[in-house]
PyMOL Python script that loads the backbone (N, CA, C, O; Angstrom):
from pymol import cmd

cmd.read_pdbstr("""\
ATOM      1  N   MET A   1      10.842  11.031  -5.433  1.00  0.00           N
ATOM      2  CA  MET A   1      11.098  10.036  -4.416  1.00  0.00           C
ATOM      3  C   MET A   1       9.757   9.465  -3.942  1.00  0.00           C
ATOM      4  O   MET A   1       8.804  10.206  -3.698  1.00  0.00           O
ATOM      5  N   THR A   2       9.703   8.168  -3.819  1.00  0.00           N
ATOM      6  CA  THR A   2       8.463   7.519  -3.399  1.00  0.00           C
ATOM      7  C   THR A   2       8.236   7.718  -1.897  1.00  0.00           C
ATOM      8  O   THR A   2       9.160   8.036  -1.149  1.00  0.00           O
ATOM      9  N   LEU A   3       7.000   7.524  -1.486  1.00  0.00           N
ATOM     10  CA  LEU A   3       6.675   7.616  -0.067  1.00  0.00           C
ATOM     11  C   LEU A   3       7.479   6.595   0.727  1.00  0.00           C
ATOM     12  O   LEU A   3       7.989   6.901   1.805  1.00  0.00           O
ATOM     13  N   GLU A   4       7.592   5.386   0.195  1.00  0.00           N
ATOM     14  CA  GLU A   4       8.341   4.341   0.900  1.00  0.00           C
ATOM     15  C   GLU A   4       9.794   4.750   1.098  1.00  0.00           C
ATOM     16  O   GLU A   4      10.370   4.502   2.157  1.00  0.00           O
ATOM     17  N   ALA A   5      10.389   5.373   0.090  1.00  0.00           N
ATOM     18  CA  ALA A   5      11.775   5.837   0.210  1.00  0.00           C
ATOM     19  C   ALA A   5      11.882   6.955   1.247  1.00  0.00           C
ATOM     20  O   ALA A   5      12.841   7.002   2.017  1.00  0.00           O
ATOM     21  N   GLN A   6      10.904   7.845   1.266  1.00  0.00           N
ATOM     22  CA  GLN A   6      10.908   8.926   2.255  1.00  0.00           C
ATOM     23  C   GLN A   6      10.787   8.366   3.667  1.00  0.00           C
ATOM     24  O   GLN A   6      11.482   8.812   4.580  1.00  0.00           O
ATOM     25  N   LEU A   7       9.903   7.386   3.842  1.00  0.00           N
ATOM     26  CA  LEU A   7       9.729   6.777   5.164  1.00  0.00           C
ATOM     27  C   LEU A   7      10.992   6.047   5.603  1.00  0.00           C
ATOM     28  O   LEU A   7      11.372   6.103   6.773  1.00  0.00           O
ATOM     29  N   ALA A   8      11.639   5.365   4.668  1.00  0.00           N
ATOM     30  CA  ALA A   8      12.893   4.674   4.988  1.00  0.00           C
ATOM     31  C   ALA A   8      13.949   5.681   5.442  1.00  0.00           C
ATOM     32  O   ALA A   8      14.685   5.430   6.395  1.00  0.00           O
ATOM     33  N   GLY A   9      14.017   6.810   4.762  1.00  0.00           N
ATOM     34  CA  GLY A   9      14.959   7.857   5.153  1.00  0.00           C
ATOM     35  C   GLY A   9      14.664   8.398   6.543  1.00  0.00           C
ATOM     36  O   GLY A   9      15.579   8.662   7.323  1.00  0.00           O
ATOM     37  N   MET A  10      13.398   8.559   6.845  1.00  0.00           N
ATOM     38  CA  MET A  10      13.012   9.042   8.175  1.00  0.00           C
ATOM     39  C   MET A  10      13.380   8.025   9.249  1.00  0.00           C
ATOM     40  O   MET A  10      13.842   8.395  10.328  1.00  0.00           O
ATOM     41  N   ARG A  11      13.174   6.730   8.950  1.00  0.00           N
ATOM     42  CA  ARG A  11      13.538   5.686   9.918  1.00  0.00           C
ATOM     43  C   ARG A  11      15.039   5.692  10.178  1.00  0.00           C
ATOM     44  O   ARG A  11      15.476   5.580  11.323  1.00  0.00           O
ATOM     45  N   GLU A  12      15.824   5.822   9.117  1.00  0.00           N
ATOM     46  CA  GLU A  12      17.282   5.856   9.268  1.00  0.00           C
ATOM     47  C   GLU A  12      17.719   7.064  10.088  1.00  0.00           C
ATOM     48  O   GLU A  12      18.571   6.948  10.969  1.00  0.00           O
ATOM     49  N   ALA A  13      17.138   8.215   9.798  1.00  0.00           N
ATOM     50  CA  ALA A  13      17.506   9.437  10.524  1.00  0.00           C
ATOM     51  C   ALA A  13      17.145   9.328  12.001  1.00  0.00           C
ATOM     52  O   ALA A  13      17.926   9.738  12.859  1.00  0.00           O
ATOM     53  N   SER A  14      15.968   8.780  12.307  1.00  0.00           N
ATOM     54  CA  SER A  14      15.568   8.669  13.710  1.00  0.00           C
ATOM     55  C   SER A  14      16.414   7.630  14.436  1.00  0.00           C
ATOM     56  O   SER A  14      16.677   7.777  15.630  1.00  0.00           O
ATOM     57  N   ALA A  15      16.844   6.579  13.733  1.00  0.00           N
ATOM     58  CA  ALA A  15      17.700   5.565  14.350  1.00  0.00           C
ATOM     59  C   ALA A  15      19.030   6.182  14.783  1.00  0.00           C
ATOM     60  O   ALA A  15      19.609   5.767  15.788  1.00  0.00           O
ATOM     61  N   LYS A  16      19.511   7.161  14.035  1.00  0.00           N
ATOM     62  CA  LYS A  16      20.763   7.839  14.394  1.00  0.00           C
ATOM     63  C   LYS A  16      20.545   8.850  15.518  1.00  0.00           C
ATOM     64  O   LYS A  16      21.450   9.100  16.314  1.00  0.00           O
ATOM     65  N   ARG A  17      19.361   9.424  15.585  1.00  0.00           N
ATOM     66  CA  ARG A  17      19.074  10.506  16.520  1.00  0.00           C
ATOM     67  C   ARG A  17      18.605   9.998  17.889  1.00  0.00           C
ATOM     68  O   ARG A  17      18.907  10.611  18.913  1.00  0.00           O
ATOM     69  N   ILE A  18      17.866   8.880  17.908  1.00  0.00           N
ATOM     70  CA  ILE A  18      17.281   8.372  19.153  1.00  0.00           C
ATOM     71  C   ILE A  18      18.211   7.321  19.754  1.00  0.00           C
ATOM     72  O   ILE A  18      18.619   6.389  19.059  1.00  0.00           O
ATOM     73  N   PRO A  19      18.552   7.459  21.036  1.00  0.00           N
ATOM     74  CA  PRO A  19      19.436   6.484  21.678  1.00  0.00           C
ATOM     75  C   PRO A  19      18.849   5.069  21.619  1.00  0.00           C
ATOM     76  O   PRO A  19      17.631   4.895  21.661  1.00  0.00           O
ATOM     77  N   PRO A  20      19.728   4.057  21.520  1.00  0.00           N
ATOM     78  CA  PRO A  20      19.261   2.660  21.390  1.00  0.00           C
ATOM     79  C   PRO A  20      18.292   2.225  22.481  1.00  0.00           C
ATOM     80  O   PRO A  20      17.328   1.515  22.194  1.00  0.00           O
ATOM     81  N   GLU A  21      18.527   2.635  23.729  1.00  0.00           N
ATOM     82  CA  GLU A  21      17.640   2.199  24.814  1.00  0.00           C
ATOM     83  C   GLU A  21      16.240   2.785  24.655  1.00  0.00           C
ATOM     84  O   GLU A  21      15.256   2.141  25.019  1.00  0.00           O
ATOM     85  N   LYS A  22      16.143   3.982  24.124  1.00  0.00           N
ATOM     86  CA  LYS A  22      14.821   4.578  23.884  1.00  0.00           C
ATOM     87  C   LYS A  22      14.154   3.935  22.674  1.00  0.00           C
ATOM     88  O   LYS A  22      12.939   3.738  22.672  1.00  0.00           O
ATOM     89  N   ARG A  23      14.931   3.606  21.650  1.00  0.00           N
ATOM     90  CA  ARG A  23      14.359   2.905  20.488  1.00  0.00           C
ATOM     91  C   ARG A  23      13.808   1.552  20.908  1.00  0.00           C
ATOM     92  O   ARG A  23      12.772   1.119  20.405  1.00  0.00           O
ATOM     93  N   ALA A  24      14.499   0.876  21.832  1.00  0.00           N
ATOM     94  CA  ALA A  24      14.030  -0.428  22.317  1.00  0.00           C
ATOM     95  C   ALA A  24      12.690  -0.283  23.036  1.00  0.00           C
ATOM     96  O   ALA A  24      11.807  -1.126  22.878  1.00  0.00           O
ATOM     97  N   ILE A  25      12.537   0.778  23.821  1.00  0.00           N
ATOM     98  CA  ILE A  25      11.266   1.029  24.515  1.00  0.00           C
ATOM     99  C   ILE A  25      10.158   1.274  23.498  1.00  0.00           C
ATOM    100  O   ILE A  25       9.058   0.739  23.632  1.00  0.00           O
ATOM    101  N   MET A  26      10.450   2.085  22.481  1.00  0.00           N
ATOM    102  CA  MET A  26       9.456   2.389  21.451  1.00  0.00           C
ATOM    103  C   MET A  26       9.072   1.128  20.678  1.00  0.00           C
ATOM    104  O   MET A  26       7.898   0.904  20.382  1.00  0.00           O
ATOM    105  N   LYS A  27      10.072   0.309  20.354  1.00  0.00           N
ATOM    106  CA  LYS A  27       9.801  -0.930  19.613  1.00  0.00           C
ATOM    107  C   LYS A  27       8.918  -1.863  20.442  1.00  0.00           C
ATOM    108  O   LYS A  27       7.980  -2.463  19.916  1.00  0.00           O
ATOM    109  N   GLN A  28       9.218  -1.984  21.738  1.00  0.00           N
ATOM    110  CA  GLN A  28       8.415  -2.850  22.597  1.00  0.00           C
ATOM    111  C   GLN A  28       6.991  -2.329  22.725  1.00  0.00           C
ATOM    112  O   GLN A  28       6.046  -3.117  22.763  1.00  0.00           O
ATOM    113  N   ALA A  29       6.826  -1.015  22.793  1.00  0.00           N
ATOM    114  CA  ALA A  29       5.481  -0.432  22.872  1.00  0.00           C
ATOM    115  C   ALA A  29       4.681  -0.768  21.620  1.00  0.00           C
ATOM    116  O   ALA A  29       3.485  -1.045  21.703  1.00  0.00           O
ATOM    117  N   THR A  30       5.336  -0.745  20.460  1.00  0.00           N
ATOM    118  CA  THR A  30       4.664  -1.100  19.207  1.00  0.00           C
ATOM    119  C   THR A  30       4.251  -2.566  19.223  1.00  0.00           C
ATOM    120  O   THR A  30       3.133  -2.904  18.835  1.00  0.00           O
ATOM    121  N   VAL A  31       5.149  -3.431  19.671  1.00  0.00           N
ATOM    122  CA  VAL A  31       4.832  -4.865  19.765  1.00  0.00           C
ATOM    123  C   VAL A  31       3.655  -5.076  20.717  1.00  0.00           C
ATOM    124  O   VAL A  31       2.728  -5.826  20.409  1.00  0.00           O
ATOM    125  N   ASP A  32       3.695  -4.414  21.868  1.00  0.00           N
ATOM    126  CA  ASP A  32       2.616  -4.556  22.855  1.00  0.00           C
ATOM    127  C   ASP A  32       1.271  -4.122  22.282  1.00  0.00           C
ATOM    128  O   ASP A  32       0.256  -4.783  22.505  1.00  0.00           O
ATOM    129  N   GLN A  33       1.261  -3.016  21.548  1.00  0.00           N
ATOM    130  CA  GLN A  33       0.006  -2.552  20.950  1.00  0.00           C
ATOM    131  C   GLN A  33      -0.522  -3.560  19.941  1.00  0.00           C
ATOM    132  O   GLN A  33      -1.712  -3.874  19.939  1.00  0.00           O
ATOM    133  N   ARG A  34       0.355  -4.066  19.084  1.00  0.00           N
ATOM    134  CA  ARG A  34      -0.094  -5.046  18.082  1.00  0.00           C
ATOM    135  C   ARG A  34      -0.643  -6.296  18.748  1.00  0.00           C
ATOM    136  O   ARG A  34      -1.668  -6.830  18.325  1.00  0.00           O
ATOM    137  N   GLU A  35       0.040  -6.766  19.794  1.00  0.00           N
ATOM    138  CA  GLU A  35      -0.389  -7.985  20.482  1.00  0.00           C
ATOM    139  C   GLU A  35      -1.660  -7.774  21.301  1.00  0.00           C
ATOM    140  O   GLU A  35      -2.319  -8.745  21.673  1.00  0.00           O
ATOM    141  N   SER A  36      -2.013  -6.526  21.586  1.00  0.00           N
ATOM    142  CA  SER A  36      -3.214  -6.240  22.379  1.00  0.00           C
ATOM    143  C   SER A  36      -4.500  -6.515  21.609  1.00  0.00           C
ATOM    144  O   SER A  36      -5.572  -6.613  22.206  1.00  0.00           O
ATOM    145  N   GLY A  37      -4.398  -6.641  20.276  1.00  0.00           N
ATOM    146  CA  GLY A  37      -5.581  -6.854  19.458  1.00  0.00           C
ATOM    147  C   GLY A  37      -6.216  -5.567  18.968  1.00  0.00           C
ATOM    148  O   GLY A  37      -7.278  -5.598  18.347  1.00  0.00           O
ATOM    149  N   ILE A  38      -5.585  -4.440  19.238  1.00  0.00           N
ATOM    150  CA  ILE A  38      -6.162  -3.149  18.849  1.00  0.00           C
ATOM    151  C   ILE A  38      -6.386  -3.054  17.344  1.00  0.00           C
ATOM    152  O   ILE A  38      -7.325  -2.396  16.896  1.00  0.00           O
ATOM    153  N   LEU A  39      -5.530  -3.705  16.562  1.00  0.00           N
ATOM    154  CA  LEU A  39      -5.667  -3.627  15.106  1.00  0.00           C
ATOM    155  C   LEU A  39      -6.913  -4.344  14.597  1.00  0.00           C
ATOM    156  O   LEU A  39      -7.363  -4.095  13.479  1.00  0.00           O
ATOM    157  N   ASP A  40      -7.471  -5.235  15.419  1.00  0.00           N
ATOM    158  CA  ASP A  40      -8.701  -5.926  15.031  1.00  0.00           C
ATOM    159  C   ASP A  40      -9.911  -4.990  15.053  1.00  0.00           C
ATOM    160  O   ASP A  40     -10.968  -5.324  14.518  1.00  0.00           O
ATOM    161  N   HIS A  41      -9.753  -3.823  15.669  1.00  0.00           N
ATOM    162  CA  HIS A  41     -10.872  -2.891  15.833  1.00  0.00           C
ATOM    163  C   HIS A  41     -10.684  -1.590  15.063  1.00  0.00           C
ATOM    164  O   HIS A  41     -11.442  -0.639  15.257  1.00  0.00           O
ATOM    165  N   THR A  42      -9.688  -1.540  14.199  1.00  0.00           N
ATOM    166  CA  THR A  42      -9.452  -0.315  13.434  1.00  0.00           C
ATOM    167  C   THR A  42     -10.260  -0.321  12.143  1.00  0.00           C
ATOM    168  O   THR A  42     -10.660  -1.373  11.644  1.00  0.00           O
ATOM    169  N   ILE A  43     -10.488   0.866  11.621  1.00  0.00           N
ATOM    170  CA  ILE A  43     -11.187   1.004  10.345  1.00  0.00           C
ATOM    171  C   ILE A  43     -10.202   0.664   9.237  1.00  0.00           C
ATOM    172  O   ILE A  43      -9.074   1.157   9.227  1.00  0.00           O
ATOM    173  N   LYS A  44     -10.625  -0.167   8.317  1.00  0.00           N
ATOM    174  CA  LYS A  44      -9.765  -0.630   7.222  1.00  0.00           C
ATOM    175  C   LYS A  44     -10.152   0.066   5.917  1.00  0.00           C
ATOM    176  O   LYS A  44     -11.223   0.662   5.805  1.00  0.00           O
ATOM    177  N   VAL A  45      -9.266  -0.025   4.948  1.00  0.00           N
ATOM    178  CA  VAL A  45      -9.542   0.519   3.620  1.00  0.00           C
ATOM    179  C   VAL A  45     -10.835  -0.101   3.103  1.00  0.00           C
ATOM    180  O   VAL A  45     -11.003  -1.320   3.138  1.00  0.00           O
ATOM    181  N   GLY A  46     -11.741   0.734   2.627  1.00  0.00           N
ATOM    182  CA  GLY A  46     -13.013   0.264   2.093  1.00  0.00           C
ATOM    183  C   GLY A  46     -14.140   0.242   3.111  1.00  0.00           C
ATOM    184  O   GLY A  46     -15.306   0.137   2.732  1.00  0.00           O
ATOM    185  N   ASP A  47     -13.815   0.339   4.411  1.00  0.00           N
ATOM    186  CA  ASP A  47     -14.847   0.381   5.447  1.00  0.00           C
ATOM    187  C   ASP A  47     -15.558   1.732   5.417  1.00  0.00           C
ATOM    188  O   ASP A  47     -14.991   2.734   4.981  1.00  0.00           O
ATOM    189  N   SER A  48     -16.787   1.746   5.876  1.00  0.00           N
ATOM    190  CA  SER A  48     -17.511   3.005   6.052  1.00  0.00           C
ATOM    191  C   SER A  48     -17.201   3.555   7.437  1.00  0.00           C
ATOM    192  O   SER A  48     -17.119   2.806   8.410  1.00  0.00           O
ATOM    193  N   LEU A  49     -17.032   4.856   7.514  1.00  0.00           N
ATOM    194  CA  LEU A  49     -16.810   5.491   8.811  1.00  0.00           C
ATOM    195  C   LEU A  49     -18.141   5.693   9.524  1.00  0.00           C
ATOM    196  O   LEU A  49     -19.164   5.926   8.879  1.00  0.00           O
ATOM    197  N   PRO A  50     -18.133   5.606  10.844  1.00  0.00           N
ATOM    198  CA  PRO A  50     -19.342   5.978  11.579  1.00  0.00           C
ATOM    199  C   PRO A  50     -19.534   7.487  11.478  1.00  0.00           C
ATOM    200  O   PRO A  50     -18.596   8.215  11.152  1.00  0.00           O
ATOM    201  N   ASP A  51     -20.748   7.957  11.759  1.00  0.00           N
ATOM    202  CA  ASP A  51     -20.983   9.403  11.783  1.00  0.00           C
ATOM    203  C   ASP A  51     -20.056  10.034  12.820  1.00  0.00           C
ATOM    204  O   ASP A  51     -19.806   9.453  13.876  1.00  0.00           O
ATOM    205  N   PHE A  52     -19.552  11.220  12.513  1.00  0.00           N
ATOM    206  CA  PHE A  52     -18.655  11.899  13.442  1.00  0.00           C
ATOM    207  C   PHE A  52     -18.763  13.404  13.270  1.00  0.00           C
ATOM    208  O   PHE A  52     -19.273  13.899  12.264  1.00  0.00           O
ATOM    209  N   SER A  53     -18.275  14.115  14.267  1.00  0.00           N
ATOM    210  CA  SER A  53     -18.181  15.577  14.229  1.00  0.00           C
ATOM    211  C   SER A  53     -16.753  15.954  14.578  1.00  0.00           C
ATOM    212  O   SER A  53     -16.149  15.360  15.471  1.00  0.00           O
ATOM    213  N   LEU A  54     -16.217  16.934  13.878  1.00  0.00           N
ATOM    214  CA  LEU A  54     -14.870  17.447  14.119  1.00  0.00           C
ATOM    215  C   LEU A  54     -14.870  18.951  13.924  1.00  0.00           C
ATOM    216  O   LEU A  54     -15.769  19.512  13.298  1.00  0.00           O
ATOM    217  N   SER A  55     -13.855  19.590  14.464  1.00  0.00           N
ATOM    218  CA  SER A  55     -13.679  21.018  14.203  1.00  0.00           C
ATOM    219  C   SER A  55     -12.901  21.179  12.907  1.00  0.00           C
ATOM    220  O   SER A  55     -11.920  20.475  12.668  1.00  0.00           O
ATOM    221  N   ASN A  56     -13.349  22.115  12.071  1.00  0.00           N
ATOM    222  CA  ASN A  56     -12.624  22.365  10.825  1.00  0.00           C
ATOM    223  C   ASN A  56     -11.442  23.294  11.099  1.00  0.00           C
ATOM    224  O   ASN A  56     -11.169  23.626  12.252  1.00  0.00           O
ATOM    225  N   ALA A  57     -10.746  23.712  10.053  1.00  0.00           N
ATOM    226  CA  ALA A  57      -9.556  24.551  10.201  1.00  0.00           C
ATOM    227  C   ALA A  57      -9.863  25.891  10.854  1.00  0.00           C
ATOM    228  O   ALA A  57      -8.962  26.552  11.370  1.00  0.00           O
ATOM    229  N   ASN A  58     -11.125  26.293  10.835  1.00  0.00           N
ATOM    230  CA  ASN A  58     -11.536  27.559  11.448  1.00  0.00           C
ATOM    231  C   ASN A  58     -12.106  27.378  12.850  1.00  0.00           C
ATOM    232  O   ASN A  58     -12.579  28.336  13.460  1.00  0.00           O
ATOM    233  N   GLY A  59     -12.060  26.137  13.364  1.00  0.00           N
ATOM    234  CA  GLY A  59     -12.580  25.869  14.694  1.00  0.00           C
ATOM    235  C   GLY A  59     -14.080  25.656  14.753  1.00  0.00           C
ATOM    236  O   GLY A  59     -14.648  25.557  15.840  1.00  0.00           O
ATOM    237  N   VAL A  60     -14.733  25.583  13.596  1.00  0.00           N
ATOM    238  CA  VAL A  60     -16.184  25.384  13.531  1.00  0.00           C
ATOM    239  C   VAL A  60     -16.471  23.886  13.479  1.00  0.00           C
ATOM    240  O   VAL A  60     -15.876  23.165  12.677  1.00  0.00           O
ATOM    241  N   GLU A  61     -17.381  23.418  14.331  1.00  0.00           N
ATOM    242  CA  GLU A  61     -17.730  22.001  14.332  1.00  0.00           C
ATOM    243  C   GLU A  61     -18.523  21.651  13.077  1.00  0.00           C
ATOM    244  O   GLU A  61     -19.505  22.311  12.739  1.00  0.00           O
ATOM    245  N   VAL A  62     -18.078  20.603  12.398  1.00  0.00           N
ATOM    246  CA  VAL A  62     -18.777  20.125  11.205  1.00  0.00           C
ATOM    247  C   VAL A  62     -19.148  18.662  11.415  1.00  0.00           C
ATOM    248  O   VAL A  62     -18.451  17.931  12.119  1.00  0.00           O
ATOM    249  N   HIS A  63     -20.248  18.242  10.801  1.00  0.00           N
ATOM    250  CA  HIS A  63     -20.765  16.885  10.961  1.00  0.00           C
ATOM    251  C   HIS A  63     -20.607  16.130   9.649  1.00  0.00           C
ATOM    252  O   HIS A  63     -20.892  16.655   8.573  1.00  0.00           O
ATOM    253  N   SER A  64     -20.151  14.897   9.759  1.00  0.00           N
ATOM    254  CA  SER A  64     -19.882  14.113   8.554  1.00  0.00           C
ATOM    255  C   SER A  64     -21.127  13.944   7.696  1.00  0.00           C
ATOM    256  O   SER A  64     -21.036  13.998   6.469  1.00  0.00           O
ATOM    257  N   GLY A  65     -22.275  13.744   8.305  1.00  0.00           N
ATOM    258  CA  GLY A  65     -23.506  13.575   7.532  1.00  0.00           C
ATOM    259  C   GLY A  65     -23.835  14.792   6.691  1.00  0.00           C
ATOM    260  O   GLY A  65     -24.266  14.670   5.545  1.00  0.00           O
ATOM    261  N   ASP A  66     -23.627  15.978   7.273  1.00  0.00           N
ATOM    262  CA  ASP A  66     -23.877  17.217   6.526  1.00  0.00           C
ATOM    263  C   ASP A  66     -22.929  17.328   5.337  1.00  0.00           C
ATOM    264  O   ASP A  66     -23.333  17.710   4.239  1.00  0.00           O
ATOM    265  N   LEU A  67     -21.667  16.990   5.572  1.00  0.00           N
ATOM    266  CA  LEU A  67     -20.683  17.080   4.492  1.00  0.00           C
ATOM    267  C   LEU A  67     -20.948  16.047   3.403  1.00  0.00           C
ATOM    268  O   LEU A  67     -20.834  16.347   2.214  1.00  0.00           O
ATOM    269  N   LEU A  68     -21.303  14.829   3.810  1.00  0.00           N
ATOM    270  CA  LEU A  68     -21.572  13.772   2.825  1.00  0.00           C
ATOM    271  C   LEU A  68     -22.766  14.100   1.943  1.00  0.00           C
ATOM    272  O   LEU A  68     -22.836  13.644   0.802  1.00  0.00           O
ATOM    273  N   SER A  69     -23.699  14.878   2.455  1.00  0.00           N
ATOM    274  CA  SER A  69     -24.856  15.255   1.637  1.00  0.00           C
ATOM    275  C   SER A  69     -24.445  16.180   0.491  1.00  0.00           C
ATOM    276  O   SER A  69     -25.195  16.365  -0.467  1.00  0.00           O
ATOM    277  N   GLN A  70     -23.242  16.760   0.599  1.00  0.00           N
ATOM    278  CA  GLN A  70     -22.729  17.646  -0.446  1.00  0.00           C
ATOM    279  C   GLN A  70     -21.757  16.937  -1.391  1.00  0.00           C
ATOM    280  O   GLN A  70     -21.374  17.495  -2.419  1.00  0.00           O
ATOM    281  N   GLY A  71     -21.356  15.701  -1.045  1.00  0.00           N
ATOM    282  CA  GLY A  71     -20.414  14.951  -1.883  1.00  0.00           C
ATOM    283  C   GLY A  71     -19.407  14.211  -1.018  1.00  0.00           C
ATOM    284  O   GLY A  71     -19.536  14.183   0.206  1.00  0.00           O
ATOM    285  N   PRO A  72     -18.400  13.608  -1.653  1.00  0.00           N
ATOM    286  CA  PRO A  72     -17.389  12.840  -0.906  1.00  0.00           C
ATOM    287  C   PRO A  72     -16.601  13.725   0.067  1.00  0.00           C
ATOM    288  O   PRO A  72     -16.491  14.936  -0.120  1.00  0.00           O
ATOM    289  N   ILE A  73     -16.061  13.092   1.101  1.00  0.00           N
ATOM    290  CA  ILE A  73     -15.252  13.783   2.109  1.00  0.00           C
ATOM    291  C   ILE A  73     -13.796  13.359   1.950  1.00  0.00           C
ATOM    292  O   ILE A  73     -13.502  12.183   1.733  1.00  0.00           O
ATOM    293  N   VAL A  74     -12.899  14.316   2.058  1.00  0.00           N
ATOM    294  CA  VAL A  74     -11.468  14.029   2.187  1.00  0.00           C
ATOM    295  C   VAL A  74     -11.090  14.431   3.604  1.00  0.00           C
ATOM    296  O   VAL A  74     -11.258  15.587   3.995  1.00  0.00           O
ATOM    297  N   LEU A  75     -10.583  13.483   4.367  1.00  0.00           N
ATOM    298  CA  LEU A  75     -10.251  13.721   5.766  1.00  0.00           C
ATOM    299  C   LEU A  75      -8.737  13.695   5.916  1.00  0.00           C
ATOM    300  O   LEU A  75      -8.099  12.690   5.605  1.00  0.00           O
ATOM    301  N   SER A  76      -8.164  14.788   6.389  1.00  0.00           N
ATOM    302  CA  SER A  76      -6.719  14.863   6.644  1.00  0.00           C
ATOM    303  C   SER A  76      -6.500  14.877   8.144  1.00  0.00           C
ATOM    304  O   SER A  76      -7.115  15.668   8.859  1.00  0.00           O
ATOM    305  N   VAL A  77      -5.626  14.006   8.622  1.00  0.00           N
ATOM    306  CA  VAL A  77      -5.333  13.922  10.043  1.00  0.00           C
ATOM    307  C   VAL A  77      -3.883  14.344  10.249  1.00  0.00           C
ATOM    308  O   VAL A  77      -2.973  13.791   9.632  1.00  0.00           O
ATOM    309  N   PHE A  78      -3.679  15.315  11.112  1.00  0.00           N
ATOM    310  CA  PHE A  78      -2.339  15.800  11.410  1.00  0.00           C
ATOM    311  C   PHE A  78      -1.965  15.380  12.820  1.00  0.00           C
ATOM    312  O   PHE A  78      -2.712  15.626  13.767  1.00  0.00           O
ATOM    313  N   ARG A  79      -0.804  14.743  12.957  1.00  0.00           N
ATOM    314  CA  ARG A  79      -0.308  14.356  14.272  1.00  0.00           C
ATOM    315  C   ARG A  79       0.469  15.505  14.882  1.00  0.00           C
ATOM    316  O   ARG A  79       1.145  16.254  14.176  1.00  0.00           O
ATOM    317  N   GLY A  80       0.371  15.639  16.173  1.00  0.00           N
ATOM    318  CA  GLY A  80       1.185  16.611  16.874  1.00  0.00           C
ATOM    319  C   GLY A  80       0.559  17.984  16.931  1.00  0.00           C
ATOM    320  O   GLY A  80      -0.579  18.195  16.513  1.00  0.00           O
ATOM    321  N   VAL A  81       1.327  18.900  17.456  1.00  0.00           N
ATOM    322  CA  VAL A  81       0.883  20.282  17.609  1.00  0.00           C
ATOM    323  C   VAL A  81       1.698  21.141  16.663  1.00  0.00           C
ATOM    324  O   VAL A  81       2.922  21.020  16.606  1.00  0.00           O
ATOM    325  N   TRP A  82       1.034  21.997  15.929  1.00  0.00           N
ATOM    326  CA  TRP A  82       1.740  22.835  14.953  1.00  0.00           C
ATOM    327  C   TRP A  82       1.731  24.263  15.401  1.00  0.00           C
ATOM    328  O   TRP A  82       2.275  25.128  14.716  1.00  0.00           O
TER     329      TRP A  82
END
""", "prot")
cmd.dss("prot")
cmd.show_as("cartoon", "prot")
cmd.util.cbc("prot")
cmd.orient("prot")
């Protein structure tokens, strides 16, 4: 199954699970964010990231410059609390 098909399935499932009035609030929040111009300031495919520091899976702070000196970086971002 393609990612697009999986996302479509998730949208359908959430549409059944979330009451219409709450979906309307969420939809309006998305519209408001897009109209705010926030997307004009996001990093796009092919852009270089600024230097940054993050905690790794073990809670140790790592710096992008240090990692890049060893080779390419793969950055995984997880939403929510696990």
